[in-house]
MMTF fields as JSON, N, C-alpha, C and O atoms, coordinates in Angstrom:
{
  "mmtfVersion": "1.0.0",
  "mmtfProducer": "UNKNOWN",
  "numBonds": 407,
  "numAtoms": 408,
  "numGroups": 102,
  "numChains": 1,
  "numModels": 1,
  "chainsPerModel": [1],
  "groupsPerChain": [102],
  "chainIdList": ["A"],
  "bondAtomList": [4, 2, 8, 6, 12, 10, 16, 14, 20, 18, 24, 22, 28, 26, 32, 30, 36, 34, 40, 38, 44, 42, 48, 46, 52, 50, 56, 54, 60, 58, 64, 62, 68, 66, 72, 70, 76, 74, 80, 78, 84, 82, 88, 86, 92, 90, 96, 94, 100, 98, 104, 102, 108, 106, 112, 110, 116, 114, 120, 118, 124, 122, 128, 126, 132, 130, 136, 134, 140, 138, 144, 142, 148, 146, 152, 150, 156, 154, 160, 158, 164, 162, 168, 166, 172, 170, 176, 174, 180, 178, 184, 182, 188, 186, 192, 190, 196, 194, 200, 198, 204, 202, 208, 206, 212, 210, 216, 214, 220, 218, 224, 222, 228, 226, 232, 230, 236, 234, 240, 238, 244, 242, 248, 246, 252, 250, 256, 254, 260, 258, 264, 262, 268, 266, 272, 270, 276, 274, 280, 278, 284, 282, 288, 286, 292, 290, 296, 294, 300, 298, 304, 302, 308, 306, 312, 310, 316, 314, 320, 318, 324, 322, 328, 326, 332, 330, 336, 334, 340, 338, 344, 342, 348, 346, 352, 350, 356, 354, 360, 358, 364, 362, 368, 366, 372, 370, 376, 374, 380, 378, 384, 382, 388, 386, 392, 390, 396, 394, 400, 398, 404, 402],
  "bondOrderList": [1, 1, 1, 1, 1, 1, 1, 1, 1, 1, 1, 1, 1, 1, 1, 1, 1, 1, 1, 1, 1, 1, 1, 1, 1, 1, 1, 1, 1, 1, 1, 1, 1, 1, 1, 1, 1, 1, 1, 1, 1, 1, 1, 1, 1, 1, 1, 1, 1, 1, 1, 1, 1, 1, 1, 1, 1, 1, 1, 1, 1, 1, 1, 1, 1, 1, 1, 1, 1, 1, 1, 1, 1, 1, 1, 1, 1, 1, 1, 1, 1, 1, 1, 1, 1, 1, 1, 1, 1, 1, 1, 1, 1, 1, 1, 1, 1, 1, 1, 1, 1],
  "groupList": [{"groupName": "UNK", "atomNameList": ["N", "CA", "C", "O"], "elementList": ["N", "C", "C", "O"], "formalChargeList": [0, 0, 0, 0], "bondAtomList": [1, 0, 2, 1, 3, 2], "bondOrderList": [1, 1, 2], "singleLetterCode": "X", "chemCompType": "L-PEPTIDE LINKING"}],
  "groupTypeList": [0, 0, 0, 0, 0, 0, 0, 0, 0, 0, 0, 0, 0, 0, 0, 0, 0, 0, 0, 0, 0, 0, 0, 0, 0, 0, 0, 0, 0, 0, 0, 0, 0, 0, 0, 0, 0, 0, 0, 0, 0, 0, 0, 0, 0, 0, 0, 0, 0, 0, 0, 0, 0, 0, 0, 0, 0, 0, 0, 0, 0, 0, 0, 0, 0, 0, 0, 0, 0, 0, 0, 0, 0, 0, 0, 0, 0, 0, 0, 0, 0, 0, 0, 0, 0, 0, 0, 0, 0, 0, 0, 0, 0, 0, 0, 0, 0, 0, 0, 0, 0, 0],
  "groupIdList": [1, 2, 3, 4, 5, 6, 7, 8, 9, 10, 11, 12, 13, 14, 15, 16, 17, 18, 19, 20, 21, 22, 23, 24, 25, 26, 27, 28, 29, 30, 31, 32, 33, 34, 35, 36, 37, 38, 39, 40, 41, 42, 43, 44, 45, 46, 47, 48, 49, 50, 51, 52, 53, 54, 55, 56, 57, 58, 59, 60, 61, 62, 63, 64, 65, 66, 67, 68, 69, 70, 71, 72, 73, 74, 75, 76, 77, 78, 79, 80, 81, 82, 83, 84, 85, 86, 87, 88, 89, 90, 91, 92, 93, 94, 95, 96, 97, 98, 99, 100, 101, 102],
  "secStructList": [7, 7, 4, 4, 4, 7, 7, 3, 3, 3, 7, 7, 2, 2, 2, 2, 2, 2, 2, 2, 2, 7, 7, 1, 2, 2, 2, 2, 2, 2, 2, 2, 2, 2, 2, 6, 1, 7, 6, 6, 7, 3, 3, 3, 3, 3, 2, 2, 2, 2, 2, 2, 2, 2, 2, 2, 2, 2, 6, 7, 1, 1, 2, 2, 2, 2, 2, 2, 2, 2, 2, 2, 2, 2, 2, 2, 2, 2, 2, 7, 7, 3, 3, 3, 3, 7, 7, 7, 2, 2, 2, 2, 2, 2, 2, 2, 2, 2, 2, 2, 2, 7],
  "xCoordList": [-18.503, -19.609, -19.488, -18.413, -20.548, -20.593, -21.004, -22.154, -20.043, -20.285, -21.018, -21.452, -21.176, -21.934, -23.453, -24.191, -23.866, -25.212, -25.489, -26.645, -24.565, -24.676, -24.511, -23.617, -25.439, -25.45, -25.512, -26.098, -24.903, -24.865, -25.445, -25.029, -26.419, -26.968, -26.935, -27.373, -26.385, -26.297, -27.491, -27.511, -28.447, -29.535, -29.315, -28.561, -29.955, -29.802, -30.96, -31.792, -31.033, -32.122, -33.392, -34.416, -33.453, -34.708, -35.226, -36.432, -34.42, -34.923, -35.476, -36.483, -34.838, -35.285, -36.528, -37.381, -36.709, -38.043, -39.02, -40.121, -38.833, -39.761, -40.207, -41.41, -39.315, -39.591, -40.5, -41.383, -40.254, -41.083, -42.272, -43.206, -42.429, -43.673, -44.585, -45.762, -44.144, -44.998, -46.234, -47.312, -46.052, -47.193, -47.406, -48.529, -46.328, -46.455, -46.22, -45.762, -46.467, -46.281, -44.759, -44.334, -43.975, -42.403, -42.015, -41.117, -42.574, -42.325, -42.644, -41.858, -43.808, -44.302, -43.317, -43.135, -42.719, -41.742, -40.526, -39.964, -40.108, -38.916, -39.243, -38.43, -40.363, -40.851, -40.812, -40.317, -41.332, -41.465, -40.086, -39.833, -39.207, -37.859, -37.118, -36.535, -37.126, -36.503, -37.124, -36.464, -38.397, -39.068, -38.695, -38.736, -38.333, -37.943, -36.54, -36.117, -35.819, -34.372, -34.279, -35.161, -33.2, -32.944, -32.726, -32.313, -33.017, -32.957, -31.493, -31.259, -30.579, -29.222, -28.704, -27.553, -29.515, -29.104, -28.98, -29.848, -27.877, -27.571, -27.889, -27.368, -28.744, -28.985, -28.22, -28.128, -27.632, -26.781, -27.326, -28.002, -27.051, -27.232, -26.013, -25.6, -25.442, -24.475, -24.99, -26.181, -24.098, -24.451, -24.701, -25.472, -24.15, -24.49, -25.833, -26.363, -26.396, -27.815, -28.719, -29.807, -28.273, -28.97, -28.876, -29.869, -27.683, -27.419, -28.451, -29.114, -28.515, -29.336, -30.82, -31.534, -31.303, -32.6, -32.939, -34.041, -31.908, -32.097, -32.253, -32.995, -31.442, -31.471, -32.895, -33.548, -33.328, -34.657, -35.687, -36.573, -35.65, -36.729, -36.627, -37.678, -35.514, -35.259, -35.754, -36.193, -35.684, -36.181, -37.401, -37.644, -38.176, -39.313, -40.343, -40.501, -41.089, -42.086, -43.344, -44.104, -43.554, -44.77, -44.413, -43.632, -45.017, -44.598, -44.859, -44.19, -45.814, -46.122, -44.907, -44.614, -44.26, -43.154, -41.974, -41.233, -41.872, -40.67, -40.878, -39.984, -42.17, -42.464, -42.236, -41.688, -42.671, -42.452, -40.957, -40.498, -40.289, -38.774, -38.091, -37.256, -38.466, -38.008, -38.292, -37.45, -39.526, -39.944, -39.225, -38.992, -38.863, -38.062, -36.716, -36.233, -36.126, -34.8, -34.836, -33.994, -35.858, -35.979, -36.15, -35.577, -36.953, -37.181, -35.875, -35.691, -34.961, -33.696, -32.924, -32.382, -32.846, -32.124, -32.729, -32.007, -34.063, -34.642, -34.806, -34.589, -35.226, -35.441, -34.254, -34.303, -33.133, -31.915, -31.973, -31.382, -32.673, -32.686, -31.768, -31.364, -31.388, -30.503, -29.26, -29.4, -28.025, -26.861, -26.403, -26.163, -26.287, -25.741, -24.228, -23.586, -23.673, -22.252, -21.646, -22.137, -20.72, -20.088, -19.098, -18.724, -18.743, -17.678, -16.356, -16.237, -15.31, -13.986, -12.925, -13.17, -11.758, -10.67, -10.246, -9.966, -10.18, -9.754, -10.785, -10.394, -12.01, -13.029, -12.898, -13.065, -12.601, -12.454, -11.247, -11.325, -10.184, -8.996, -9.257, -8.829, -9.976, -10.388, -11.325, -11.129, -12.332, -13.111, -12.302, -12.532, -11.354, -10.477, -9.673, -9.582, -9.051, -8.299, -9.187, -8.794, -10.299, -11.21, -11.766, -12.001, -11.984, -12.475, -11.511, -11.848, -10.141, -9.031, -8.782, -8.495, -8.964, -8.57, -9.58, -9.352, -10.743, -11.854, -11.783, -12.568],
  "yCoordList": [-110.112, -109.756, -110.655, -110.769, -111.238, -112.14, -111.309, -110.891, -111.093, -110.253, -110.88, -110.166, -112.208, -112.808, -112.443, -112.597, -111.966, -111.491, -110.101, -109.678, -109.449, -108.025, -108.072, -108.702, -107.356, -107.335, -105.739, -104.934, -105.42, -104.065, -104.094, -104.917, -103.201, -103.15, -101.75, -100.825, -101.557, -100.228, -100.08, -100.761, -99.221, -98.878, -97.955, -97.004, -98.137, -97.087, -96.118, -96.302, -95.117, -94.133, -94.705, -94.234, -95.67, -96.397, -97.072, -97.026, -97.695, -98.495, -97.393, -97.619, -96.377, -95.364, -94.752, -94.5, -94.479, -93.934, -94.928, -94.539, -96.242, -97.33, -97.309, -97.377, -97.218, -97.269, -96.053, -96.175, -94.898, -93.752, -93.608, -93.002, -94.054, -93.923, -95.019, -94.761, -96.29, -97.507, -97.558, -97.938, -97.153, -97.03, -98.285, -98.771, -98.783, -99.83, -101.235, -101.259, -102.247, -103.59, -103.755, -104.324, -103.194, -103.308, -102.546, -102.999, -101.432, -100.652, -101.49, -101.584, -102.075, -102.952, -104.132, -104.567, -104.625, -105.693, -105.242, -105.973, -103.989, -103.425, -103.271, -103.667, -102.729, -102.449, -103.756, -103.793, -104.921, -106.159, -106.743, -107.318, -106.602, -107.129, -106.39, -107.058, -105.111, -104.362, -104.608, -104.591, -104.83, -105.169, -106.558, -106.866, -107.331, -108.755, -108.934, -110.026, -107.865, -107.918, -107.977, -107.544, -108.516, -108.626, -107.112, -106.173, -107.039, -105.777, -105.249, -104.042, -106.133, -105.787, -105.304, -104.877, -105.358, -105.019, -103.418, -102.65, -103.086, -101.604, -101.136, -101.738, -100.058, -99.673, -98.421, -97.598, -98.152, -97.164, -96.652, -97.407, -95.401, -94.897, -93.947, -93.273, -93.834, -93.03, -91.601, -91.37, -90.642, -89.174, -89.015, -88.124, -89.761, -89.654, -89.921, -89.392, -90.8, -91.213, -89.995, -89.764, -89.303, -88.06, -86.994, -86.331, -86.844, -85.921, -86.327, -85.471, -87.654, -88.09, -87.762, -87.298, -87.972, -87.682, -86.185, -85.782, -85.348, -83.86, -83.315, -82.368, -84.021, -83.633, -84.114, -83.367, -85.231, -85.723, -84.773, -84.459, -84.25, -83.409, -82.072, -81.554, -81.517, -80.336, -80.369, -79.349, -81.535, -81.706, -82.516, -83.056, -82.679, -83.398, -82.789, -81.568, -83.596, -83.07, -82.551, -81.768, -82.937, -82.507, -82.14, -82.831, -81.05, -80.571, -81.691, -81.718, -82.61, -83.573, -84.638, -85.113, -84.965, -85.796, -85.156, -85.755, -83.845, -83.109, -83.121, -83.378, -82.811, -82.807, -84.141, -84.175, -85.189, -86.555, -86.913, -87.552, -86.5, -86.669, -85.926, -86.451, -84.715, -83.795, -84.351, -84.339, -84.866, -85.456, -86.755, -87.09, -87.499, -88.708, -88.412, -89.04, -87.362, -86.913, -86.494, -86.931, -85.588, -85.089, -86.254, -86.223, -87.235, -88.365, -89.145, -89.661, -89.226, -89.881, -89.127, -89.757, -87.826, -87.036, -86.873, -86.852, -86.764, -86.634, -87.877, -87.927, -88.974, -90.207, -90.874, -91.672, -90.685, -91.157, -92.779, -93.344, -93.407, -94.902, -95.424, -96.586, -94.502, -94.995, -94.032, -92.824, -94.637, -93.786, -93.342, -94.144, -92.114, -91.503, -91.431, -90.69, -92.219, -92.413, -91.115, -90.763, -90.457, -89.243, -89.719, -90.884, -88.72, -88.876, -88.714, -87.952, -89.483, -89.381, -89.127, -89.348, -88.666, -88.41, -89.768, -89.814, -90.779, -92.127, -92.544, -93.048, -92.38, -92.778, -92.024, -92.621, -90.71, -89.933, -90.464, -90.521, -90.828, -91.328, -92.552, -92.742, -93.449, -94.744, -94.461, -95.07, -93.571, -93.236, -92.723, -93.129, -91.828, -91.197, -92.22, -92.157, -93.231, -94.336, -95.175, -95.462, -95.585, -96.402, -95.704, -96.35, -94.371, -93.687, -93.59, -93.653, -93.414, -93.306, -94.686, -94.764, -95.755, -97.079, -97.624, -98.629, -96.968, -97.556, -96.889, -97.205],
  "zCoordList": [-105.614, -106.511, -107.798, -108.386, -108.175, -109.3, -110.519, -110.659, -111.373, -112.501, -113.655, -114.56, -113.66, -114.742, -114.673, -115.646, -113.51, -113.408, -113.929, -113.962, -114.295, -114.858, -116.323, -116.888, -116.918, -118.366, -118.722, -117.998, -119.809, -120.333, -121.724, -122.54, -122.034, -123.351, -123.861, -123.177, -125.145, -125.673, -126.681, -127.706, -126.394, -127.231, -128.231, -128.029, -129.43, -130.539, -130.379, -129.491, -131.195, -131.1, -131.488, -130.995, -132.318, -132.63, -131.461, -131.221, -130.714, -129.518, -128.423, -127.751, -128.332, -127.349, -127.736, -126.885, -129.028, -129.53, -129.342, -128.953, -129.555, -129.337, -127.89, -127.64, -126.932, -125.508, -125.117, -124.268, -125.759, -125.352, -126.171, -125.647, -127.379, -128.182, -127.934, -127.684, -127.977, -127.796, -128.629, -128.171, -129.908, -130.828, -131.747, -131.882, -132.359, -133.247, -132.59, -131.447, -133.154, -132.677, -132.374, -131.368, -133.359, -133.077, -131.923, -131.214, -131.627, -130.46, -129.214, -128.272, -129.26, -128.14, -127.923, -126.786, -128.936, -128.857, -128.115, -127.298, -128.415, -127.789, -126.284, -125.449, -125.936, -124.551, -123.835, -122.708, -124.437, -123.729, -123.484, -122.426, -124.439, -124.389, -123.233, -122.38, -123.184, -122.083, -120.691, -119.652, -120.759, -119.477, -118.912, -117.722, -119.917, -119.435, -119.003, -118.622, -119.06, -118.671, -117.106, -116.365, -116.717, -115.274, -114.66, -115.342, -113.476, -112.877, -112.85, -112.784, -112.899, -112.802, -114.178, -114.263, -115.254, -116.557, -116.594, -116.18, -117.103, -117.281, -118.744, -119.684, -118.962, -120.258, -120.563, -119.653, -121.773, -122.237, -123.592, -124.291, -123.974, -125.209, -125.518, -124.574, -126.65, -127.119, -127.141, -127.348, -126.927, -127.089, -128.53, -128.887, -129.379, -130.855, -131.276, -132.253, -130.475, -130.733, -130.204, -130.732, -129.249, -128.755, -129.921, -130.221, -130.562, -131.57, -132.775, -133.36, -133.07, -134.157, -133.804, -134.692, -132.598, -132.273, -132.309, -132.681, -131.892, -132.016, -133.382, -133.642, -134.346, -135.693, -136.208, -136.937, -135.869, -136.305, -135.874, -136.669, -134.6, -134.115, -134.905, -135.282, -135.163, -135.828, -137.267, -137.797, -137.899, -139.376, -139.448, -140.527, -138.5, -138.528, -139.427, -139.412, -140.249, -141.191, -140.442, -141.012, -139.283, -138.571, -137.058, -136.404, -136.57, -135.161, -134.119, -133.086, -134.37, -133.403, -133.278, -132.18, -134.389, -134.323, -133.614, -132.835, -133.969, -133.31, -131.766, -130.96, -131.451, -129.996, -129.235, -128.134, -129.861, -129.287, -129.189, -128.242, -130.136, -130.053, -128.955, -128.218, -128.877, -127.753, -126.436, -125.538, -126.294, -124.972, -124.693, -123.532, -125.73, -125.534, -124.935, -123.993, -125.586, -125.143, -123.721, -122.937, -123.306, -122.079, -121.006, -119.917, -121.396, -120.474, -120.186, -119.084, -121.202, -120.922, -119.867, -118.958, -119.936, -119.108, -117.641, -116.644, -117.601, -116.285, -115.522, -114.311, -116.289, -115.504, -115.169, -114.233, -115.799, -115.437, -115.267, -114.347, -116.156, -116.175, -117.203, -117.155, -118.241, -119.191, -119.239, -119.431, -119.054, -119.029, -120.356, -121.258, -120.474, -121.789, -121.858, -121.113, -122.774, -123.022, -123.701, -124.774, -123.202, -123.861, -124.919, -125.058, -125.611, -126.619, -125.902, -124.942, -126.412, -125.8, -126.877, -128.063, -126.456, -127.359, -127.935, -129.133, -127.252, -127.735, -128.756, -129.809, -128.535, -129.496, -130.769, -131.832, -130.741, -131.831, -132.716, -133.944, -132.033, -132.713, -133.396, -134.535, -132.731, -133.347, -134.538, -135.589, -134.434, -135.558, -136.743, -137.882, -136.47, -137.503, -138.28, -139.506, -137.504, -138.054, -138.902, -140.033, -138.496, -139.196, -140.428, -141.449, -140.346, -141.527, -142.635, -143.818, -142.166, -143.068, -143.908, -145.102, -142.978, -143.682, -144.576, -145.25, -144.61, -145.562, -146.887, -147.78]
}
């Protein structure tokens, strides 16, 4: 298997919202970029981005924004097109070490 044909991309919560909302010109740019990726490209999002999106939904100034955010989260889980990366003990240790050193 030739690994140079595989690419992995970690999306942030803004990119995921852009993919699901597709309202602004910037959202459309994200959609076009993702659509132009090779089929072998794997898309990922950190569970922390899901936390961020849930927080945003819970504190949204308008019910419509909260609903759109909740639908975006549901589509991530249901469609299974983007892998959600979990938290790990090793990641927590690295975070702790970096937090202390700053």
